[in-house]
C-alpha positions as CSV (number, residue, x, y, z in Angstrom):
1,M,-0.2,-0.1,0.3
2,K,1.2,3.2,-1.1
3,R,2.6,5.3,2.0
4,Q,0.8,9.1,2.3
5,S,2.9,12.0,2.4
6,P,2.5,14.0,5.8
7,E,0.3,16.7,4.2
8,R,-2.3,14.2,2.6
9,A,-2.4,12.4,6.2
10,A,-3.0,15.5,8.0
11,F,-5.9,17.0,5.2
12,V,-7.7,13.5,5.4
13,A,-7.7,13.7,9.1
14,L,-9.0,17.6,9.2
15,N,-11.6,16.4,7.1
16,T,-12.5,13.5,9.3
17,L,-12.9,15.6,12.3
18,F,-14.7,18.1,10.2
19,L,-17.3,15.4,8.8
20,I,-17.6,14.1,12.7
21,L,-18.4,17.3,14.5
22,L,-21.0,18.3,11.6
23,A,-22.6,15.0,12.0
24,S,-22.3,15.4,15.3
25,T,-24.7,18.6,14.9
26,M,-27.3,15.9,13.5
27,I,-27.1,12.5,15.2
28,I,-26.9,14.5,18.7
29,P,-30.2,16.5,18.5
30,F,-31.9,13.4,17.4
31,V,-30.8,10.9,20.2
32,N,-32.2,13.9,22.5
33,V,-35.5,13.6,21.1
34,L,-35.8,9.8,20.6
35,A,-34.3,9.6,24.6
36,V,-36.5,12.6,25.7
37,S,-39.6,10.4,23.9
38,L,-39.2,7.6,25.8
39,T,-38.7,9.2,29.6
40,T,-41.3,9.4,32.1
41,D,-43.5,12.7,31.8
42,L,-42.0,14.1,34.8
43,E,-38.4,13.3,33.9
44,S,-39.1,14.8,30.5
45,Y,-39.5,18.1,31.7
46,E,-35.5,18.3,32.8
47,N,-33.6,20.8,30.5
48,L,-30.7,18.9,29.7
49,V,-29.3,16.7,26.6
50,K,-30.3,13.6,26.9
51,L,-28.7,10.4,25.1
52,Y,-30.7,7.9,27.2
53,P,-33.5,8.1,29.2
54,R,-32.4,7.1,32.8
55,H,-36.0,5.5,33.6
56,P,-37.6,4.3,29.8
57,S,-41.0,4.8,30.1
58,I,-43.4,5.1,26.4
59,E,-45.7,7.0,27.9
60,G,-45.3,9.8,26.2
61,Y,-45.9,7.4,22.8
62,I,-49.6,6.0,24.5
63,T,-50.1,9.9,25.4
64,L,-49.7,10.2,22.1
65,F,-51.9,8.0,20.0
66,M,-54.8,7.7,23.1
67,R,-55.2,11.1,24.1
68,V,-53.8,13.8,21.5
69,N,-55.1,11.1,18.2
70,I,-52.3,11.6,16.1
71,L,-53.5,8.3,14.0
72,R,-55.6,10.3,11.9
73,P,-53.5,13.4,11.2
74,L,-50.7,10.1,10.6
75,V,-53.1,8.8,8.2
76,N,-53.8,11.3,6.3
77,N,-50.4,12.2,5.8
78,T,-50.0,8.4,4.5
79,I,-52.5,9.0,2.3
80,V,-51.4,12.9,0.3
81,T,-48.1,11.2,0.8
82,V,-47.9,8.2,-1.0
83,I,-50.7,9.1,-4.0
84,G,-49.1,12.3,-4.1
85,T,-45.4,11.0,-4.9
86,F,-46.7,7.8,-7.2
87,A,-48.8,10.5,-9.6
88,H,-45.2,12.8,-9.4
89,V,-43.0,10.0,-10.2
90,L,-45.5,8.7,-12.8
91,L,-46.2,12.4,-14.4
92,C,-42.5,13.7,-14.7
93,A,-41.2,10.5,-16.1
94,M,-43.3,10.7,-18.4
95,A,-42.6,14.5,-19.4
96,G,-39.0,13.4,-19.3
97,Y,-39.4,10.8,-21.9
98,V,-40.9,13.0,-24.4
99,L,-38.8,15.8,-23.9
100,V,-36.0,13.2,-25.4
101,R,-37.6,12.1,-28.3
102,E,-35.8,13.6,-31.9
103,R,-38.5,14.7,-33.5
104,F,-41.4,16.9,-31.4
105,P,-43.5,19.7,-32.6
106,G,-42.7,22.7,-30.5
107,K,-40.2,21.1,-28.4
108,A,-38.1,23.9,-27.6
109,I,-41.1,26.0,-26.5
110,I,-41.9,23.0,-24.3
111,V,-38.5,22.9,-23.0
112,L,-38.5,26.3,-22.0
113,L,-42.6,26.6,-20.1
114,V,-41.2,23.7,-18.6
115,T,-37.6,25.4,-16.7
116,L,-39.7,28.6,-16.4
117,P,-41.1,27.6,-13.0
118,M,-37.9,26.6,-11.4
119,M,-37.6,30.3,-11.1
120,V,-40.9,31.0,-9.4
121,P,-41.4,30.2,-5.5
122,F,-44.5,28.5,-4.0
123,E,-45.2,31.2,-2.3
124,M,-45.2,33.5,-5.1
125,I,-48.0,31.9,-6.9
126,M,-49.7,30.9,-3.2
127,L,-52.9,33.3,-4.0
128,P,-53.4,31.9,-7.2
129,V,-53.3,28.1,-6.5
130,Y,-56.1,29.4,-3.9
131,V,-58.1,30.3,-5.8
132,T,-58.0,27.8,-8.6
133,M,-58.5,25.4,-5.8
134,K,-61.7,27.1,-4.7
135,F,-62.5,27.4,-8.2
136,L,-62.5,23.7,-8.1
137,G,-64.1,23.0,-5.2
138,L,-61.1,21.2,-3.9
139,I,-60.9,23.3,-0.6
140,D,-60.5,21.3,2.4
141,T,-59.9,18.2,0.8
142,L,-57.0,16.1,0.6
143,L,-57.1,16.3,-3.1
144,S,-55.8,20.0,-2.9
145,L,-52.5,18.7,-1.2
146,I,-52.2,15.7,-3.8
147,L,-52.1,17.8,-7.0
148,T,-49.9,20.6,-5.2
149,G,-46.3,20.1,-6.6
150,V,-47.6,17.1,-8.3
151,V,-45.0,17.8,-11.0
152,S,-41.5,19.8,-10.7
153,T,-39.1,21.1,-13.2
154,F,-36.4,19.5,-11.2
155,S,-37.8,15.9,-11.9
156,I,-39.0,16.4,-15.3
157,V,-35.2,17.6,-16.1
158,L,-33.3,14.7,-14.1
159,M,-35.4,11.8,-15.9
160,K,-35.0,13.7,-19.1
161,N,-30.6,13.8,-18.3
162,Y,-31.6,9.9,-17.3
163,F,-33.7,8.7,-20.4
164,E,-30.5,10.2,-22.4
165,S,-28.3,7.6,-21.3
166,I,-30.5,5.1,-22.1
167,P,-29.4,3.5,-25.4
168,T,-31.4,4.6,-28.5
169,S,-30.5,0.6,-29.5
170,L,-33.0,-1.0,-27.1
171,E,-35.7,1.3,-28.2
172,E,-35.6,0.6,-31.9
173,S,-35.1,-2.8,-31.3
174,A,-38.7,-2.4,-29.3
175,F,-40.1,-0.6,-32.8
176,I,-39.2,-3.3,-35.2
177,D,-40.9,-5.9,-32.5
178,G,-43.8,-3.7,-32.5
179,A,-44.1,-2.0,-29.3
180,N,-45.7,1.8,-29.4
181,E,-44.4,4.4,-27.3
182,F,-46.4,3.3,-24.3
183,R,-44.8,-0.3,-24.5
184,I,-42.0,1.8,-24.7
185,F,-41.9,3.5,-21.8
186,F,-43.5,1.5,-19.2
187,S,-41.3,-1.6,-21.1
188,V,-38.1,-0.4,-21.6
189,F,-37.5,3.2,-20.4
190,M,-39.1,2.7,-16.8
191,P,-37.3,-0.6,-15.5
192,L,-34.0,0.8,-17.1
193,A,-34.6,4.0,-15.2
194,L,-35.1,3.3,-11.4
195,P,-32.4,5.2,-10.3
196,G,-33.9,8.5,-11.5
197,L,-36.9,6.9,-10.2
198,A,-35.3,6.3,-6.6
199,T,-34.1,9.7,-6.5
200,I,-37.4,11.9,-7.7
201,A,-39.4,9.3,-5.3
202,I,-37.3,10.1,-2.1
203,F,-37.1,14.0,-2.8
204,D,-40.9,14.7,-3.8
205,F,-41.6,11.8,-0.5
206,V,-39.5,13.9,1.9
207,G,-41.4,17.7,0.6
208,R,-44.7,16.0,0.6
209,W,-44.0,14.3,4.8
210,N,-42.9,17.4,6.0
211,Q,-45.3,20.0,4.0
212,F,-46.9,22.5,6.4
213,L,-47.8,25.5,3.9
214,P,-50.2,24.1,1.6
215,A,-51.9,22.1,4.8
216,V,-52.3,25.0,6.4
217,L,-53.6,27.3,3.3
218,F,-56.2,24.5,2.3
219,I,-57.2,22.7,5.0
220,N,-60.1,23.9,7.2
221,S,-61.5,20.4,9.2
222,P,-59.0,19.3,11.9
223,Q,-60.3,15.5,10.8
224,K,-58.4,16.3,7.5
225,Y,-55.3,17.6,8.8
226,T,-52.0,16.0,8.4
227,L,-49.2,15.3,9.7
228,Q,-47.0,18.2,10.5
229,V,-50.0,20.6,11.1
230,A,-51.0,18.3,14.4
231,L,-47.3,18.1,15.6
232,R,-47.3,22.2,15.2
233,S,-50.5,22.3,17.3
234,L,-49.1,19.3,19.7
235,V,-45.6,21.3,20.0
236,V,-47.6,24.8,20.4
237,S,-50.4,23.5,22.7
238,Q,-50.0,23.5,25.9
239,E,-52.9,21.2,26.7
240,T,-54.0,17.6,25.0
241,S,-57.3,17.7,23.1
242,D,-59.2,16.8,25.9
243,S,-58.3,20.0,28.0
244,T,-57.5,17.8,30.7
245,Q,-54.4,16.7,31.1
246,Q,-51.2,18.5,29.8
247,V,-49.0,17.9,27.2
248,A,-45.5,16.7,28.3
249,N,-42.2,16.8,26.6
250,N,-41.8,13.1,26.0
251,T,-45.1,13.4,24.0
252,R,-43.7,15.8,21.7
253,M,-41.0,14.1,20.9
254,A,-42.8,10.9,20.7
255,G,-44.7,13.1,17.8
256,I,-41.0,14.3,16.1
257,V,-40.0,10.7,16.1
258,V,-43.1,9.2,14.8
259,S,-42.3,11.6,11.7
260,V,-39.0,11.0,11.1
261,I,-39.5,6.8,11.1
262,P,-41.0,6.8,7.2
263,L,-38.3,8.9,6.1
264,V,-35.4,7.0,7.5
265,L,-37.4,3.6,6.2
266,V,-37.7,5.1,2.8
267,Y,-34.0,5.9,2.4
268,V,-32.6,2.9,3.9
269,F,-34.5,0.7,1.3
270,A,-33.8,3.3,-1.3
271,Q,-30.4,4.6,-1.2
272,R,-28.3,2.5,-3.3
273,Y,-30.3,3.8,-6.2
274,F,-30.1,7.7,-4.9
275,I,-26.5,8.9,-5.3
276,R,-26.3,7.2,-8.8
277,G,-29.7,8.9,-9.3
278,V,-28.5,12.1,-8.5
279,M,-25.0,11.9,-10.3
280,V,-27.5,11.3,-13.7
281,G,-25.7,13.9,-16.8
282,A,-22.9,15.0,-14.0
283,V,-20.5,13.4,-17.0
284,K,-20.8,13.0,-20.0
285,E,-18.7,11.2,-22.7
């Protein structure tokens, strides 16, 4: 093995130390949240950074599901996220596939129209979107949250770049065998684009699971609250829904843990595709 020079070894050591410190700023707060969620009501009020509970307890989780009734917002959030992410991936993949076609009337104009929304944040079009949802009768429905951000420029461009990396000979062979456009898209391009699909799925899943502003804007009924709105009410409020018991810190931290677990699971199962999908288009031969 080739020995590293002292300068190289010092550089690696400093970078490793920096990464450890950077990771600690994210890991320690999460460990503290997890530890507090597993404490008793009384212990959770201690103003300390906890790495483990002295007296492990699931009182916070019992209160969260039995008294605060977080299950309904959790189900609403799951419906919005799963259906919305599926629609987002399908529509963005189809749009990206259209943009890689060699002969497409008005292709330059379509590409321009697709890329323009990237420069417009949701806050700037919030009122027109609300008026549109109200005109369609979608206010106070979960469908309004599903349709919000159902397509995005980033996802379309990423899928376009990924489809461009697929050899055209596969498409030509499918045409010779009699396959139509839909068959080629679903049987040839989609299976070969799993890393790109996983990438946009993760980004959209995380965004939808954590979305707050659209839920506050479109949803009025407490029965249709999503998880982030319910967590906001839980963290800010000093009382449970039945107004008979104070919400302890362990219940609030339990709510945060419940909201984070699905994100961790999705990333664990899709991480092998994630980095490859993000790097698509970064290197051209």
